PyMOL Python script that loads the backbone (N, CA, C, O; Angstrom):
from pymol import cmd

cmd.read_pdbstr("""\
ATOM      1  N   MET A   1      35.130  62.284 -10.510  1.00  0.00           N
ATOM      2  CA  MET A   1      36.385  62.563 -10.571  1.00  0.00           C
ATOM      3  C   MET A   1      37.112  61.922 -11.742  1.00  0.00           C
ATOM      4  O   MET A   1      37.971  62.562 -12.347  1.00  0.00           O
ATOM      5  N   PHE A   2      36.777  60.610 -12.097  1.00  0.00           N
ATOM      6  CA  PHE A   2      37.169  59.803 -13.283  1.00  0.00           C
ATOM      7  C   PHE A   2      36.153  59.389 -14.060  1.00  0.00           C
ATOM      8  O   PHE A   2      35.331  58.686 -13.472  1.00  0.00           O
ATOM      9  N   ASN A   3      35.963  59.590 -15.128  1.00  0.00           N
ATOM     10  CA  ASN A   3      34.770  59.069 -15.867  1.00  0.00           C
ATOM     11  C   ASN A   3      34.694  57.769 -16.333  1.00  0.00           C
ATOM     12  O   ASN A   3      33.684  57.431 -16.950  1.00  0.00           O
ATOM     13  N   GLY A   4      35.763  56.838 -16.103  1.00  0.00           N
ATOM     14  CA  GLY A   4      35.486  55.617 -16.426  1.00  0.00           C
ATOM     15  C   GLY A   4      37.050  54.939 -16.199  1.00  0.00           C
ATOM     16  O   GLY A   4      37.929  55.561 -15.603  1.00  0.00           O
ATOM     17  N   ILE A   5      37.237  53.685 -16.720  1.00  0.00           N
ATOM     18  CA  ILE A   5      38.194  52.780 -16.832  1.00  0.00           C
ATOM     19  C   ILE A   5      39.534  53.357 -17.529  1.00  0.00           C
ATOM     20  O   ILE A   5      40.696  53.310 -17.126  1.00  0.00           O
ATOM     21  N   TRP A   6      38.917  53.991 -18.868  1.00  0.00           N
ATOM     22  CA  TRP A   6      40.140  54.817 -19.860  1.00  0.00           C
ATOM     23  C   TRP A   6      40.500  55.916 -18.826  1.00  0.00           C
ATOM     24  O   TRP A   6      41.683  55.811 -18.504  1.00  0.00           O
ATOM     25  N   GLU A   7      40.029  56.666 -18.368  1.00  0.00           N
ATOM     26  CA  GLU A   7      40.427  58.059 -17.670  1.00  0.00           C
ATOM     27  C   GLU A   7      41.346  57.210 -16.604  1.00  0.00           C
ATOM     28  O   GLU A   7      42.420  57.799 -16.478  1.00  0.00           O
ATOM     29  N   ILE A   8      41.309  56.445 -16.082  1.00  0.00           N
ATOM     30  CA  ILE A   8      42.116  55.937 -14.869  1.00  0.00           C
ATOM     31  C   ILE A   8      43.382  55.445 -15.610  1.00  0.00           C
ATOM     32  O   ILE A   8      44.465  55.816 -15.157  1.00  0.00           O
ATOM     33  N   ILE A   9      43.359  54.631 -16.728  1.00  0.00           N
ATOM     34  CA  ILE A   9      44.290  54.271 -17.217  1.00  0.00           C
ATOM     35  C   ILE A   9      45.355  55.574 -18.011  1.00  0.00           C
ATOM     36  O   ILE A   9      46.581  55.478 -17.971  1.00  0.00           O
ATOM     37  N   ARG A  10      44.761  56.553 -18.587  1.00  0.00           N
ATOM     38  CA  ARG A  10      45.508  57.758 -19.068  1.00  0.00           C
ATOM     39  C   ARG A  10      45.903  58.543 -17.924  1.00  0.00           C
ATOM     40  O   ARG A  10      46.791  59.363 -18.156  1.00  0.00           O
ATOM     41  N   GLN A  11      45.409  58.485 -16.610  1.00  0.00           N
ATOM     42  CA  GLN A  11      46.020  59.271 -15.575  1.00  0.00           C
ATOM     43  C   GLN A  11      47.055  58.539 -15.268  1.00  0.00           C
ATOM     44  O   GLN A  11      47.954  59.282 -14.872  1.00  0.00           O
ATOM     45  N   ILE A  12      47.441  57.165 -15.256  1.00  0.00           N
ATOM     46  CA  ILE A  12      48.519  56.323 -14.853  1.00  0.00           C
ATOM     47  C   ILE A  12      49.334  56.714 -15.646  1.00  0.00           C
ATOM     48  O   ILE A  12      50.390  57.206 -15.250  1.00  0.00           O
ATOM     49  N   CYS A  13      49.035  56.589 -16.990  1.00  0.00           N
ATOM     50  CA  CYS A  13      50.219  56.698 -18.046  1.00  0.00           C
ATOM     51  C   CYS A  13      50.491  58.155 -17.883  1.00  0.00           C
ATOM     52  O   CYS A  13      51.655  58.554 -17.878  1.00  0.00           O
ATOM     53  N   MET A  14      49.634  58.853 -17.769  1.00  0.00           N
ATOM     54  CA  MET A  14      50.318  60.479 -17.777  1.00  0.00           C
ATOM     55  C   MET A  14      51.476  60.506 -16.434  1.00  0.00           C
ATOM     56  O   MET A  14      52.548  61.102 -16.532  1.00  0.00           O
ATOM     57  N   ILE A  15      51.106  59.855 -15.352  1.00  0.00           N
ATOM     58  CA  ILE A  15      51.882  59.979 -14.258  1.00  0.00           C
ATOM     59  C   ILE A  15      53.470  59.043 -14.710  1.00  0.00           C
ATOM     60  O   ILE A  15      54.593  59.530 -14.581  1.00  0.00           O
ATOM     61  N   LEU A  16      53.224  57.865 -15.157  1.00  0.00           N
ATOM     62  CA  LEU A  16      54.157  57.256 -15.414  1.00  0.00           C
ATOM     63  C   LEU A  16      55.255  57.844 -16.797  1.00  0.00           C
ATOM     64  O   LEU A  16      56.423  57.459 -16.853  1.00  0.00           O
ATOM     65  N   CYS A  17      54.841  58.515 -17.526  1.00  0.00           N
ATOM     66  CA  CYS A  17      55.294  58.848 -18.604  1.00  0.00           C
ATOM     67  C   CYS A  17      56.462  59.856 -18.515  1.00  0.00           C
ATOM     68  O   CYS A  17      57.219  60.015 -19.472  1.00  0.00           O
ATOM     69  N   TRP A  18      56.602  60.542 -17.344  1.00  0.00           N
ATOM     70  CA  TRP A  18      57.880  60.916 -16.647  1.00  0.00           C
ATOM     71  C   TRP A  18      59.076  60.272 -16.410  1.00  0.00           C
ATOM     72  O   TRP A  18      60.198  60.758 -16.546  1.00  0.00           O
ATOM     73  N   VAL A  19      58.784  59.138 -16.045  1.00  0.00           N
ATOM     74  CA  VAL A  19      59.583  58.127 -15.287  1.00  0.00           C
ATOM     75  C   VAL A  19      60.007  57.030 -16.613  1.00  0.00           C
ATOM     76  O   VAL A  19      61.133  56.539 -16.695  1.00  0.00           O
ATOM     77  N   ALA A  20      59.080  56.796 -17.452  1.00  0.00           N
ATOM     78  CA  ALA A  20      59.209  55.735 -18.212  1.00  0.00           C
ATOM     79  C   ALA A  20      60.351  56.044 -19.022  1.00  0.00           C
ATOM     80  O   ALA A  20      61.112  55.080 -19.106  1.00  0.00           O
ATOM     81  N   PRO A  21      60.766  57.170 -19.712  1.00  0.00           N
ATOM     82  CA  PRO A  21      62.109  57.270 -20.750  1.00  0.00           C
ATOM     83  C   PRO A  21      63.389  56.874 -19.702  1.00  0.00           C
ATOM     84  O   PRO A  21      64.445  56.378 -20.095  1.00  0.00           O
ATOM     85  N   PHE A  22      63.203  57.064 -18.867  1.00  0.00           N
ATOM     86  CA  PHE A  22      64.439  57.149 -17.922  1.00  0.00           C
ATOM     87  C   PHE A  22      64.657  55.341 -17.845  1.00  0.00           C
ATOM     88  O   PHE A  22      65.610  54.772 -18.377  1.00  0.00           O
ATOM     89  N   THR A  23      63.774  54.772 -17.222  1.00  0.00           N
ATOM     90  CA  THR A  23      63.766  53.257 -16.808  1.00  0.00           C
ATOM     91  C   THR A  23      63.845  52.511 -18.428  1.00  0.00           C
ATOM     92  O   THR A  23      64.370  51.401 -18.508  1.00  0.00           O
ATOM     93  N   PHE A  24      63.374  53.089 -19.512  1.00  0.00           N
ATOM     94  CA  PHE A  24      63.705  52.514 -20.672  1.00  0.00           C
ATOM     95  C   PHE A  24      64.836  52.255 -21.193  1.00  0.00           C
ATOM     96  O   PHE A  24      65.103  51.153 -21.672  1.00  0.00           O
ATOM     97  N   VAL A  25      65.621  53.220 -21.164  1.00  0.00           N
ATOM     98  CA  VAL A  25      67.166  53.327 -21.129  1.00  0.00           C
ATOM     99  C   VAL A  25      67.822  52.654 -20.238  1.00  0.00           C
ATOM    100  O   VAL A  25      68.776  51.959 -20.590  1.00  0.00           O
ATOM    101  N   PHE A  26      67.515  52.718 -19.197  1.00  0.00           N
ATOM    102  CA  PHE A  26      68.198  51.815 -17.932  1.00  0.00           C
ATOM    103  C   PHE A  26      68.360  50.296 -18.468  1.00  0.00           C
ATOM    104  O   PHE A  26      69.409  49.709 -18.733  1.00  0.00           O
ATOM    105  N   PHE A  27      67.277  49.913 -18.539  1.00  0.00           N
ATOM    106  CA  PHE A  27      66.717  48.252 -18.666  1.00  0.00           C
ATOM    107  C   PHE A  27      67.164  48.147 -20.189  1.00  0.00           C
ATOM    108  O   PHE A  27      67.642  47.031 -20.393  1.00  0.00           O
ATOM    109  N   LEU A  28      67.163  48.844 -21.172  1.00  0.00           N
ATOM    110  CA  LEU A  28      67.606  48.674 -22.464  1.00  0.00           C
ATOM    111  C   LEU A  28      69.310  48.440 -22.449  1.00  0.00           C
ATOM    112  O   LEU A  28      69.902  47.597 -23.124  1.00  0.00           O
ATOM    113  N   VAL A  29      69.766  49.151 -21.754  1.00  0.00           N
ATOM    114  CA  VAL A  29      71.211  49.118 -21.805  1.00  0.00           C
ATOM    115  C   VAL A  29      71.899  48.054 -20.969  1.00  0.00           C
ATOM    116  O   VAL A  29      72.987  47.554 -21.259  1.00  0.00           O
ATOM    117  N   TYR A  30      71.098  47.725 -19.805  1.00  0.00           N
ATOM    118  CA  TYR A  30      71.492  46.904 -19.055  1.00  0.00           C
ATOM    119  C   TYR A  30      71.194  45.139 -19.626  1.00  0.00           C
ATOM    120  O   TYR A  30      71.794  44.154 -19.194  1.00  0.00           O
ATOM    121  N   ALA A  31      70.033  45.145 -20.762  1.00  0.00           N
ATOM    122  CA  ALA A  31      69.601  44.069 -21.322  1.00  0.00           C
ATOM    123  C   ALA A  31      70.785  43.677 -22.549  1.00  0.00           C
ATOM    124  O   ALA A  31      71.017  42.490 -22.777  1.00  0.00           O
ATOM    125  N   VAL A  32      71.490  44.745 -23.294  1.00  0.00           N
ATOM    126  CA  VAL A  32      72.170  44.607 -23.868  1.00  0.00           C
ATOM    127  C   VAL A  32      73.665  44.150 -23.495  1.00  0.00           C
ATOM    128  O   VAL A  32      74.326  43.292 -24.080  1.00  0.00           O
ATOM    129  N   ARG A  33      74.057  44.950 -22.347  1.00  0.00           N
ATOM    130  CA  ARG A  33      75.206  44.463 -21.693  1.00  0.00           C
ATOM    131  C   ARG A  33      74.919  43.069 -21.184  1.00  0.00           C
ATOM    132  O   ARG A  33      75.930  42.376 -21.298  1.00  0.00           O
ATOM    133  N   GLU A  34      73.956  42.451 -20.694  1.00  0.00           N
ATOM    134  CA  GLU A  34      73.645  41.210 -20.259  1.00  0.00           C
ATOM    135  C   GLU A  34      73.825  40.186 -21.345  1.00  0.00           C
ATOM    136  O   GLU A  34      74.451  39.194 -20.972  1.00  0.00           O
ATOM    137  N   ALA A  35      73.424  40.184 -22.617  1.00  0.00           N
ATOM    138  CA  ALA A  35      73.338  39.817 -23.967  1.00  0.00           C
ATOM    139  C   ALA A  35      74.634  39.711 -24.424  1.00  0.00           C
ATOM    140  O   ALA A  35      74.973  38.584 -24.785  1.00  0.00           O
ATOM    141  N   VAL A  36      75.517  40.676 -24.506  1.00  0.00           N
ATOM    142  CA  VAL A  36      76.819  40.430 -24.797  1.00  0.00           C
ATOM    143  C   VAL A  36      77.765  39.797 -24.012  1.00  0.00           C
ATOM    144  O   VAL A  36      78.777  39.274 -24.479  1.00  0.00           O
ATOM    145  N   ASN A  37      77.369  39.835 -22.397  1.00  0.00           N
ATOM    146  CA  ASN A  37      78.180  39.349 -21.623  1.00  0.00           C
ATOM    147  C   ASN A  37      77.764  37.802 -21.381  1.00  0.00           C
ATOM    148  O   ASN A  37      78.219  37.141 -20.448  1.00  0.00           O
ATOM    149  N   LYS A  38      76.800  37.281 -22.379  1.00  0.00           N
ATOM    150  CA  LYS A  38      76.041  35.866 -21.926  1.00  0.00           C
ATOM    151  C   LYS A  38      75.513  35.881 -20.722  1.00  0.00           C
ATOM    152  O   LYS A  38      75.592  34.772 -20.194  1.00  0.00           O
ATOM    153  N   GLY A  39      74.950  36.772 -19.997  1.00  0.00           N
ATOM    154  CA  GLY A  39      74.255  36.981 -18.665  1.00  0.00           C
ATOM    155  C   GLY A  39      73.109  36.193 -18.617  1.00  0.00           C
ATOM    156  O   GLY A  39      72.598  35.741 -19.642  1.00  0.00           O
ATOM    157  N   LYS A  40      72.692  36.004 -17.556  1.00  0.00           N
ATOM    158  CA  LYS A  40      71.374  35.199 -17.369  1.00  0.00           C
ATOM    159  C   LYS A  40      69.911  36.117 -17.110  1.00  0.00           C
ATOM    160  O   LYS A  40      68.818  35.568 -16.979  1.00  0.00           O
ATOM    161  N   ARG A  41      70.088  37.417 -17.070  1.00  0.00           N
ATOM    162  CA  ARG A  41      68.805  38.413 -16.533  1.00  0.00           C
ATOM    163  C   ARG A  41      68.461  39.443 -18.346  1.00  0.00           C
ATOM    164  O   ARG A  41      67.645  40.339 -18.562  1.00  0.00           O
ATOM    165  N   ASP A  42      69.244  38.941 -19.080  1.00  0.00           N
ATOM    166  CA  ASP A  42      68.952  39.610 -20.358  1.00  0.00           C
ATOM    167  C   ASP A  42      67.412  39.552 -20.903  1.00  0.00           C
ATOM    168  O   ASP A  42      66.843  40.480 -21.478  1.00  0.00           O
ATOM    169  N   ILE A  43      66.992  38.590 -20.679  1.00  0.00           N
ATOM    170  CA  ILE A  43      65.267  38.665 -20.833  1.00  0.00           C
ATOM    171  C   ILE A  43      64.392  39.574 -20.053  1.00  0.00           C
ATOM    172  O   ILE A  43      63.550  40.365 -20.478  1.00  0.00           O
ATOM    173  N   GLU A  44      64.774  39.295 -18.738  1.00  0.00           N
ATOM    174  CA  GLU A  44      64.129  40.094 -17.976  1.00  0.00           C
ATOM    175  C   GLU A  44      64.181  41.618 -18.313  1.00  0.00           C
ATOM    176  O   GLU A  44      63.180  42.300 -18.536  1.00  0.00           O
ATOM    177  N   TYR A  45      65.541  42.094 -18.323  1.00  0.00           N
ATOM    178  CA  TYR A  45      65.623  43.184 -18.527  1.00  0.00           C
ATOM    179  C   TYR A  45      64.880  43.840 -19.819  1.00  0.00           C
ATOM    180  O   TYR A  45      64.238  44.890 -19.840  1.00  0.00           O
ATOM    181  N   ALA A  46      65.170  42.841 -21.010  1.00  0.00           N
ATOM    182  CA  ALA A  46      64.349  43.453 -22.000  1.00  0.00           C
ATOM    183  C   ALA A  46      62.744  43.507 -21.981  1.00  0.00           C
ATOM    184  O   ALA A  46      62.049  44.244 -22.682  1.00  0.00           O
ATOM    185  N   PHE A  47      62.361  42.696 -21.158  1.00  0.00           N
ATOM    186  CA  PHE A  47      61.173  42.467 -21.025  1.00  0.00           C
ATOM    187  C   PHE A  47      60.555  43.901 -20.358  1.00  0.00           C
ATOM    188  O   PHE A  47      59.532  44.425 -20.800  1.00  0.00           O
ATOM    189  N   PHE A  48      61.235  44.379 -19.373  1.00  0.00           N
ATOM    190  CA  PHE A  48      61.144  45.792 -18.621  1.00  0.00           C
ATOM    191  C   PHE A  48      61.016  46.973 -19.099  1.00  0.00           C
ATOM    192  O   PHE A  48      60.215  47.849 -18.771  1.00  0.00           O
ATOM    193  N   ALA A  49      62.243  46.988 -20.294  1.00  0.00           N
ATOM    194  CA  ALA A  49      62.488  47.832 -21.303  1.00  0.00           C
ATOM    195  C   ALA A  49      60.990  47.960 -22.362  1.00  0.00           C
ATOM    196  O   ALA A  49      60.463  48.963 -22.843  1.00  0.00           O
ATOM    197  N   GLY A  50      60.627  46.561 -22.458  1.00  0.00           N
ATOM    198  CA  GLY A  50      59.196  46.900 -23.532  1.00  0.00           C
ATOM    199  C   GLY A  50      58.265  47.296 -22.528  1.00  0.00           C
ATOM    200  O   GLY A  50      57.743  48.392 -22.732  1.00  0.00           O
ATOM    201  N   ILE A  51      57.968  46.765 -21.630  1.00  0.00           N
ATOM    202  CA  ILE A  51      57.113  47.516 -20.616  1.00  0.00           C
ATOM    203  C   ILE A  51      56.969  48.984 -20.617  1.00  0.00           C
ATOM    204  O   ILE A  51      55.928  49.594 -20.860  1.00  0.00           O
ATOM    205  N   SER A  52      58.333  49.586 -20.264  1.00  0.00           N
ATOM    206  CA  SER A  52      58.444  51.101 -20.338  1.00  0.00           C
ATOM    207  C   SER A  52      58.079  51.508 -21.565  1.00  0.00           C
ATOM    208  O   SER A  52      57.226  52.391 -21.655  1.00  0.00           O
ATOM    209  N   LEU A  53      58.717  50.877 -22.850  1.00  0.00           N
ATOM    210  CA  LEU A  53      58.291  51.474 -24.198  1.00  0.00           C
ATOM    211  C   LEU A  53      56.978  51.525 -24.567  1.00  0.00           C
ATOM    212  O   LEU A  53      56.552  52.406 -25.313  1.00  0.00           O
ATOM    213  N   PHE A  54      56.160  50.475 -24.013  1.00  0.00           N
ATOM    214  CA  PHE A  54      54.672  50.219 -23.875  1.00  0.00           C
ATOM    215  C   PHE A  54      53.975  51.493 -23.291  1.00  0.00           C
ATOM    216  O   PHE A  54      53.108  52.077 -23.940  1.00  0.00           O
ATOM    217  N   VAL A  55      54.412  51.950 -21.928  1.00  0.00           N
ATOM    218  CA  VAL A  55      53.774  53.073 -21.228  1.00  0.00           C
ATOM    219  C   VAL A  55      54.263  54.605 -21.959  1.00  0.00           C
ATOM    220  O   VAL A  55      53.750  55.672 -21.622  1.00  0.00           O
ATOM    221  N   ILE A  56      55.028  54.520 -22.703  1.00  0.00           N
ATOM    222  CA  ILE A  56      55.657  55.626 -23.325  1.00  0.00           C
ATOM    223  C   ILE A  56      54.624  56.004 -24.419  1.00  0.00           C
ATOM    224  O   ILE A  56      54.041  57.081 -24.539  1.00  0.00           O
ATOM    225  N   VAL A  57      54.518  54.906 -25.186  1.00  0.00           N
ATOM    226  CA  VAL A  57      53.623  55.130 -26.364  1.00  0.00           C
ATOM    227  C   VAL A  57      52.237  55.046 -26.130  1.00  0.00           C
ATOM    228  O   VAL A  57      51.404  55.427 -26.952  1.00  0.00           O
ATOM    229  N   SER A  58      51.936  54.507 -24.918  1.00  0.00           N
ATOM    230  CA  SER A  58      50.564  54.767 -24.410  1.00  0.00           C
ATOM    231  C   SER A  58      50.023  56.345 -24.106  1.00  0.00           C
ATOM    232  O   SER A  58      48.986  56.946 -24.385  1.00  0.00           O
ATOM    233  N   ALA A  59      51.223  56.688 -23.412  1.00  0.00           N
ATOM    234  CA  ALA A  59      50.954  58.087 -22.912  1.00  0.00           C
ATOM    235  C   ALA A  59      50.754  58.701 -24.199  1.00  0.00           C
ATOM    236  O   ALA A  59      49.682  59.283 -24.364  1.00  0.00           O
ATOM    237  N   PHE A  60      51.623  58.677 -25.180  1.00  0.00           N
ATOM    238  CA  PHE A  60      51.395  59.617 -26.543  1.00  0.00           C
ATOM    239  C   PHE A  60      49.888  59.277 -27.130  1.00  0.00           C
ATOM    240  O   PHE A  60      49.189  60.181 -27.587  1.00  0.00           O
ATOM    241  N   MET A  61      49.534  58.193 -27.093  1.00  0.00           N
ATOM    242  CA  MET A  61      48.307  57.627 -28.061  1.00  0.00           C
ATOM    243  C   MET A  61      47.153  58.207 -27.118  1.00  0.00           C
ATOM    244  O   MET A  61      46.140  58.536 -27.736  1.00  0.00           O
ATOM    245  N   LEU A  62      47.125  58.375 -25.865  1.00  0.00           N
ATOM    246  CA  LEU A  62      46.207  58.495 -24.768  1.00  0.00           C
ATOM    247  C   LEU A  62      46.150  60.367 -24.688  1.00  0.00           C
ATOM    248  O   LEU A  62      45.082  60.971 -24.590  1.00  0.00           O
ATOM    249  N   ARG A  63      47.174  60.888 -24.738  1.00  0.00           N
ATOM    250  CA  ARG A  63      47.181  61.983 -24.831  1.00  0.00           C
ATOM    251  C   ARG A  63      46.024  63.089 -25.408  1.00  0.00           C
ATOM    252  O   ARG A  63      46.272  64.295 -25.411  1.00  0.00           O
TER     253      ARG A  63
END
""", "prot")
cmd.dss("prot")
cmd.show_as("cartoon", "prot")
cmd.util.cbc("prot")
cmd.orient("prot")
């Protein structure tokens, strides 16, 4: 079924790439909002936005 670890990673990225753009925008907007309002969770939101962006770029690279 899968030819190796890269094929598994590719399949996971292909599944997640449908959700990743929405999560990227969500976390980026909330990270900016928290940073402007001097919130405490802006780093967490920015981290998850970065993870979502990484999934998007990985899906395009592994395609």
